C-alpha positions in Angstrom: 32.0 -57.3 21.2 29.4 -58.0 18.6 26.8 -57.4 21.2 28.3 -54.0 21.9 28.1 -53.1 18.3 24.6 -54.4 18.0 23.5 -52.3 21.1 24.9 -49.2 19.4 23.0 -50.0 16.2 19.7 -50.6 17.9 19.8 -47.6 20.3 20.6 -45.2 17.5 18.2 -46.8 15.1 15.4 -46.0 17.5 16.7 -42.4 17.8 16.9 -42.0 14.0 13.2 -43.1 13.7 12.0 -40.8 16.4 14.3 -37.7 15.9 15.7 -35.5 13.2 19.0 -35.3 15.1 21.7 -36.4 12.5 23.9 -37.8 15.3 21.7 -40.8 15.7 22.2 -41.8 12.0 25.9 -41.2 12.3 26.3 -43.4 15.4 24.1 -46.1 13.8 26.5 -46.2 10.9 29.5 -46.3 13.2 28.0 -49.3 15.0 27.5 -51.0 11.6 31.2 -50.4 10.7 32.2 -51.8 14.1 30.2 -54.9 13.4 31.8 -55.4 10.0 35.2 -55.0 11.8 34.3 -57.8 14.1 33.2 -60.0 11.2 36.6 -59.4 9.5 38.6 -60.0 12.6 36.9 -63.3 13.4 36.1 -64.5 9.9 38.2 -67.7 10.4 36.2 -68.9 13.3 32.7 -67.7 12.7 30.0 -70.0 11.3 29.9 -69.2 7.6 26.1 -69.4 7.3 25.3 -66.8 9.9 28.2 -64.5 8.9 27.2 -64.5 5.2 23.6 -63.7 6.1 24.8 -60.8 8.3 27.1 -59.4 5.7 24.3 -59.6 3.1 21.9 -57.7 5.5 24.5 -55.0 6.2 25.2 -54.5 2.5 21.5 -54.3 1.7 20.8 -51.4 4.2 24.0 -49.4 4.0 23.6 -47.4 0.7 20.4 -45.5 1.8 21.8 -44.9 5.2 25.0 -43.6 3.7 23.1 -41.3 1.3 21.1 -39.8 4.2 24.3 -39.2 6.2 26.0 -37.5 3.2 23.1 -35.0 2.9 23.2 -34.4 6.7 26.9 -33.5 6.5 26.4 -31.4 3.4 23.6 -29.3 4.8 25.7 -28.7 7.9 28.6 -27.5 5.8 26.3 -25.3 3.7 24.9 -23.7 6.9 28.4 -23.1 8.3 29.5 -21.5 5.0 26.3 -19.3 4.8 25.4 -20.7 1.4 22.7 -18.9 -0.7 19.2 -19.6 0.5 18.1 -21.3 -2.7 21.0 -23.7 -2.5 20.4 -24.5 1.1 16.7 -25.0 0.5 17.5 -27.5 -2.3 19.9 -29.4 -0.1 17.4 -29.5 2.8 14.7 -30.9 0.5 17.1 -33.6 -0.7 18.1 -34.3 2.9 14.5 -34.8 4.0 13.9 -37.3 1.2 17.1 -39.1 2.0 16.1 -39.3 5.7 12.7 -40.8 4.7 14.5 -43.5 2.7 16.8 -44.2 5.7 13.8 -44.6 8.0 12.2 -47.1 5.6 15.4 -49.1 5.6 15.5 -49.1 9.4 12.0 -50.5 9.5 12.8 -53.2 6.9 13.2 -56.9 7.3 16.8 -56.7 6.2 17.6 -54.3 9.1 15.8 -56.6 11.6 17.9 -59.5 10.3 21.1 -57.7 11.5 20.0 -58.3 15.1 19.0 -61.9 14.5 22.2 -63.0 12.8 24.4 -61.0 15.2 22.9 -62.7 18.2 23.5 -66.1 16.6 27.2 -65.2 16.1 27.9 -63.4 19.3 27.5 -66.5 21.4 30.7 -67.9 20.0 32.9 -65.0 21.1 35.5 -65.9 23.7 38.6 -64.3 25.3 40.6 -67.2 23.8 39.3 -66.3 20.3 40.4 -62.7 20.8 43.9 -63.6 21.9 44.3 -66.3 19.2 43.1 -64.3 16.2 43.6 -60.7 17.2 47.2 -60.2 16.1 46.7 -62.1 12.8 43.6 -59.9 12.0 45.5 -56.7 12.7 48.6 -57.7 10.7 46.3 -58.4 7.7 44.4 -55.0 8.1 47.6 -53.1 8.6 49.3 -54.7 5.5 46.3 -53.8 3.3 46.4 -50.2 4.5 50.1 -49.8 3.8 49.6 -51.4 0.4 46.8 -48.9 -0.3 49.0 -46.0 0.7 51.9 -47.0 -1.5 52.4 -44.4 -4.2 49.5 -42.3 -2.8 48.4 -39.2 -4.8 46.9 -37.0 -2.1 45.4 -34.8 -4.7 43.2 -37.6 -6.0 39.8 -37.9 -4.2 39.3 -41.5 -5.3 42.6 -42.6 -3.9 41.9 -40.7 -0.6 38.5 -42.3 -0.3 40.0 -45.8 -0.8 42.7 -45.0 1.8 40.0 -43.7 4.2 38.1 -47.0 4.0 41.3 -49.0 4.9 42.0 -46.6 7.7 38.5 -47.0 9.1 38.7 -50.8 8.9 42.0 -50.9 10.8 40.9 -48.5 13.4 37.7 -50.4 14.2 39.6 -53.7 14.3 42.1 -52.1 16.7 39.3 -50.9 19.0 37.8 -54.3 19.0 41.0 -56.2 19.7 43.0 -53.7 21.8 42.1 -55.4 25.1 44.3 -58.4 24.1 47.4 -56.1 24.1 49.2 -53.7 26.4 47.2 -50.5 26.5 50.3 -48.3 26.8 51.5 -49.4 23.3 48.1 -49.1 21.7 47.0 -45.6 22.8 49.3 -43.5 20.7 48.9 -45.7 17.7 45.1 -45.5 17.7 45.2 -41.8 18.3 47.4 -41.2 15.3 45.2 -43.5 13.2 42.1 -41.6 14.3 43.7 -38.3 13.3 44.3 -39.6 9.8 40.7 -40.9 9.6 39.2 -37.6 10.7 41.1 -35.5 8.1 40.3 -38.0 5.3 36.7 -37.7 6.4 36.8 -33.9 6.0 38.2 -34.3 2.6 35.6 -36.9 1.7 32.8 -34.5 2.8 34.3 -31.8 0.6 34.4 -34.2 -2.4 30.8 -35.4 -1.7 29.6 -31.8 -1.4 31.2 -30.9 -4.7 29.6 -33.9 -6.4 26.1 -33.2 -5.0 25.7 -29.5 -5.3 29.0 -28.0 -6.4 29.9 -26.9 -2.9 33.5 -25.7 -2.7 35.8 -25.6 0.4 39.5 -25.3 1.2 40.5 -28.7 0.1 44.2 -27.9 -0.2 44.6 -27.1 3.4 43.0 -30.4 4.5 45.2 -32.3 2.0 48.4 -30.8 3.7 47.1 -31.7 7.1 46.2 -35.2 6.0 49.6 -35.8 4.5 51.3 -34.7 7.8 49.0 -36.8 9.9 49.7 -39.9 7.7 53.4 -39.3 8.1 53.1 -39.3 11.9 51.0 -42.4 11.9 53.2 -44.3 9.5 56.2 -43.8 11.7 54.5 -45.4 14.8 55.4 -49.0 15.7 52.4 -51.4 15.7 51.2 -52.3 19.2 50.3 -55.9 18.5 53.9 -57.1 18.0 56.2 -57.3 21.0 58.9 -54.6 21.1 62.3 -55.8 19.9 
């Protein structure tokens, strides 16, 4: 599983260096999140020296990659909204600078260390490890998500962002560990979780756009959709516990 995440990272890193297509950077960051999910899921059995080095490398490269992705998303939204030419030109200039920073990060020693340390860890993955620790990891991630959602103010961008992080962590953990559980129980749960993540992502893009250039969008409509999607997800039984 770590090898799969690493392959996604390396393929899309090459694409991000050679192309201006924003999808490469997006998929690169997805691969990094999946790798973090694997580290969380198997933290009790991974060699601490290699896992700490890997976490450190991921933390080091993430900010500039995230900044470049934010500008990619914002420019796309401005284009779709037919924003004024001056505003779009300003955003394009900032995006270009952010992309240059991301390319420097991809060529850095810290980024190369991700592959080195992942390869050292991946050799320890076994089917037995997945079965033994999968349920415990999902219970932990689900509990943290539900705690984060308790008393949620859907109008608060900071609270939505914090919930989105927990949703993403649980989703990627589910996708890593789902093979240890019956697929028929997992499919609907993961689909409902993904729907929540996508709507929270839309809301986060709106909040980032407002912060960067004052871009406005129909936030209220997405808030209503996100609340409904969360209600549907929260009613679903978890798939890693045997049905009663």
